[in-house]
C-alpha positions in Angstrom: -53.3 8.3 49.5 -50.4 10.5 50.5 -48.8 9.5 53.8 -48.1 12.4 56.1 -46.2 12.7 59.3 -48.0 13.9 62.4 -46.3 17.3 62.1 -47.4 17.6 58.5 -50.9 16.7 59.4 -51.0 19.2 62.2 -49.6 21.9 59.9 -52.1 21.2 57.0 -55.0 21.1 59.4 -53.8 24.3 61.1 -53.7 26.1 57.7 -57.2 24.9 56.9 -58.6 26.0 60.2 -56.8 29.4 59.9 -58.3 29.9 56.4 -61.8 29.0 57.7 -61.4 31.5 60.5 -60.3 34.3 58.2 -63.2 33.7 55.9 -65.8 33.2 58.6 -64.8 36.1 60.9 -66.3 38.9 58.8 -69.6 36.9 58.6 -69.5 36.4 62.4 -68.9 40.2 63.0 -71.8 41.0 60.6 -74.1 38.6 62.6 -73.0 40.0 65.9 -73.6 43.6 64.7 -77.1 42.5 63.5 -78.0 41.6 67.1 -77.1 44.9 68.7 -78.6 48.4 68.8 -77.0 51.2 66.7 -75.6 52.7 69.9 -73.7 49.5 70.7 -72.3 49.2 67.2 -70.8 52.7 66.9 -69.0 52.5 70.2 -65.3 51.6 70.2 -64.5 48.7 70.4 -67.7 47.1 69.0 -68.9 44.1 71.0 -67.8 40.7 69.7 -70.6 38.8 71.4 -74.2 38.6 70.2 -76.6 41.1 71.8 -80.2 41.0 72.7 -81.8 42.7 69.7 -81.7 39.8 67.2 -85.4 39.3 66.8 -86.2 43.1 66.8 -83.6 43.9 64.2 -84.5 41.1 61.8 -88.2 41.7 62.2 -87.7 45.4 61.5 -85.5 44.7 58.4 -88.1 42.2 57.0 -91.1 44.3 57.6 -90.1 48.0 57.3 -86.4 48.3 56.2 -84.0 51.0 57.2 -85.7 54.3 58.1 -82.6 56.4 57.1 -82.8 55.2 53.5 -86.6 55.0 53.0 -86.3 51.5 51.5 -89.0 49.0 50.9 -89.0 46.1 53.4 -86.2 43.6 53.0 -88.8 40.8 52.6 -90.1 42.5 49.4 -86.6 43.0 48.0 -85.6 39.4 48.8 -88.7 38.2 47.1 -87.8 40.2 44.0 -84.2 38.8 44.0 -85.5 35.3 44.5 -87.9 35.6 41.6 -85.2 37.1 39.4 -82.6 34.4 40.3 -85.0 31.4 39.9 -86.4 32.7 36.6 -82.9 33.4 35.2 -81.6 30.0 36.3 -84.6 28.0 35.0 -84.9 30.1 31.8 -81.2 29.8 31.0 -81.2 26.0 31.5 -84.4 25.5 29.5 -83.3 27.6 26.6 -79.9 26.1 26.6 -81.1 22.5 26.7 -83.4 23.0 23.7 -80.7 24.9 21.8 -78.1 22.2 22.5 -80.6 19.4 21.7 -81.4 21.0 18.3 -77.8 21.5 17.4 -76.8 17.9 18.3 -79.8 15.8 17.1 -81.3 17.8 14.2 -79.7 18.2 10.8 -80.4 21.5 9.2 -78.4 24.0 7.0 -75.8 26.2 8.8 -76.2 24.2 12.0 -72.6 24.8 13.2 -72.7 28.4 12.0 -75.6 29.1 14.3 -73.8 27.3 17.1 -70.7 29.5 16.8 -72.9 32.6 16.5 -74.4 31.6 19.9 -70.9 30.9 21.3 -69.6 34.3 20.1 -72.2 36.0 22.3 -69.9 35.2 25.2 -68.1 38.3 24.2 -71.3 40.4 24.5 -72.4 40.3 28.1 -75.3 42.5 29.2 -72.8 45.2 30.4 -71.5 45.6 26.8 -74.9 45.9 25.2 -76.6 47.6 28.1 -77.7 50.7 26.2 -79.5 49.0 23.3 -80.9 46.4 25.7 -82.3 49.1 27.9 -83.8 50.9 24.9 -85.6 47.7 23.8 -86.9 46.9 27.2 -88.1 50.5 27.6 -89.8 50.5 24.2 -91.6 47.3 25.1 -92.9 48.8 28.4 -91.0 46.3 30.6 -89.4 48.8 33.0 -90.1 48.0 36.7 -91.3 44.5 35.8 -90.1 41.0 36.4 -90.0 40.4 32.6 -87.6 43.4 32.3 -85.4 42.1 35.1 -85.1 38.6 33.7 -85.6 38.3 29.9 -82.4 40.1 28.8 -80.4 37.7 31.0 -81.9 34.4 30.1 -79.9 33.5 27.0 -76.7 31.6 27.9 -74.0 30.6 25.5 -72.0 28.9 28.2 -74.8 26.6 29.3 -75.6 25.8 25.6 -72.0 24.8 25.0 -71.8 22.6 28.1 -75.1 20.8 27.3 -73.9 20.3 23.7 -70.7 18.8 24.9 -72.6 16.4 27.2 -75.2 15.5 24.6 -72.4 14.6 22.1 -71.1 12.0 24.7 -74.5 10.2 24.8 -74.3 7.0 22.6 -76.0 7.4 19.3 -77.5 4.0 19.7 -79.8 5.4 22.4 -81.3 7.8 19.9 -81.8 5.1 17.3 -83.3 2.7 19.9 -85.8 5.4 21.0 -86.8 5.9 17.4 -87.4 2.2 16.9 -89.6 2.2 20.0 -91.6 5.0 18.6 -90.3 7.8 20.7 -90.3 11.2 19.0 -87.7 13.9 19.6 -89.6 15.5 22.5 -90.2 12.1 24.2 -86.5 11.2 23.7 -85.5 14.6 25.2 -87.9 14.3 28.2 -87.5 10.6 29.0 -83.8 10.0 28.3 -81.7 13.1 27.8 -83.0 15.2 30.7 -82.8 12.4 33.3 -79.3 11.7 32.2 -78.4 15.4 32.5 -79.7 15.9 36.0 -76.3 16.4 37.6 -75.3 18.9 34.9 -78.6 20.7 35.4 -78.1 20.8 39.1 -74.6 22.2 38.8 -75.7 24.8 36.4 -78.7 25.7 38.5 -76.5 26.5 41.5 -74.1 28.6 39.4 -76.9 30.5 37.5 -79.0 31.0 40.7 -76.0 32.8 42.3 -75.4 34.7 39.1 -79.0 35.9 39.1 -79.0 36.7 42.8 -75.9 38.8 42.6 -77.1 40.9 39.7 -76.7 44.6 40.5 -76.1 46.8 37.4 -79.1 45.7 35.3 -81.7 45.9 38.1 -80.3 49.2 39.2 -80.8 50.5 35.6 -84.4 49.4 34.9 -86.0 49.7 38.4 -87.2 53.0 39.7 -90.0 51.8 42.1 -88.9 50.8 45.6 -91.2 47.7 45.5 -89.2 46.4 42.5 -85.7 46.8 44.1 -83.5 43.7 44.5 -81.7 43.0 47.8 -78.3 44.3 46.5 -79.8 47.6 45.4 -81.5 47.8 48.8 -78.3 47.3 50.7 -76.5 49.9 48.6 -79.3 52.5 49.2 -79.2 51.8 52.9 -75.5 52.8 52.9 -76.0 56.0 50.8 -77.6 58.2 53.4 -75.4 61.3 53.1 -74.8 63.0 56.3 -77.3 61.0 58.2 -76.4 58.1 60.5 -76.8 54.8 58.7 -78.8 52.1 60.4 -76.0 49.7 60.7 -77.8 47.2 62.8 -80.5 46.9 60.1 -77.9 46.9 57.3 -76.0 44.0 59.0 -79.3 42.1 59.5 -80.1 42.6 55.8 -76.7 41.4 54.8 -77.1 38.2 56.8 -80.6 37.7 55.3 -79.2 38.2 51.8 -76.7 35.3 52.3 -79.4 32.8 53.3 -81.0 31.8 49.9 -77.7 31.2 48.1 -76.4 29.2 51.1 -79.6 27.1 51.1 -79.3 26.4 47.4 -75.6 25.5 47.6 -76.0 23.3 50.7 -79.2 21.5 49.4 -77.7 20.7 46.0 -74.1 20.2 47.1 -73.9 16.5 46.1 -75.4 17.0 42.7 -73.3 20.0 42.2 -70.1 18.1 42.9 -71.2 15.2 40.6 -72.1 17.6 37.9 -68.6 19.2 38.0 -66.6 16.0 38.3 -68.5 13.2 36.7 -70.3 12.4 33.5 -73.3 10.1 33.7 -74.2 8.0 30.7 
């Protein structure tokens, strides 16, 4: 523990408080704007205290969206983003665990070659291969579908590498003991490896959920129906209204609503996330 003088302690706490205020102030302004009418927002200066339209604005956003943009209701777009984020996170973790388990515990020809081929795909994110990926999804008839939103993003070389590194730290005696007790590979995976990996799984779930929630380019490319838009596409369309007046109170309410699911995931899994990033359980 580093001893600090009272002045040093005051200074460090002051810097931390200032940093928190700088980060939180835009969020606070967004929330305040979401509680006012459009007339109050466009006046100068804009009010910095909450108004009386909180319930009306949020209910309008959830049920009908912004009239100026002709969007689907925010509730539908949030559901699309939630399905996409959860499917991507669960899919990436599931595929990565199975791939890492096969690479570590099964002996087959060219095992390391296939591992490095998986690892090389880190240089080929969806933005690089977006044209052939779109062509494949279009030929398979997956445009404007949840399968098209999620399947091209499920494979994860990073998660496979992290699980492989963790599995290699598991004592080999556990595997042999499980075999002596009559446990097959799947039983060993489900009863021993996955419970030991719960903090790693939680940490990756948080990261991958936010990755899926923040996807913009791929959903923008393959969705044409408003009822399949994700929340980020919806916010962007609310802003692109040409010469019309944007419904800023609805846009701000939508922005606040878009923050809620990632915040809930991070807060609810905070302890496991920190353990997964800092500790290795064996």
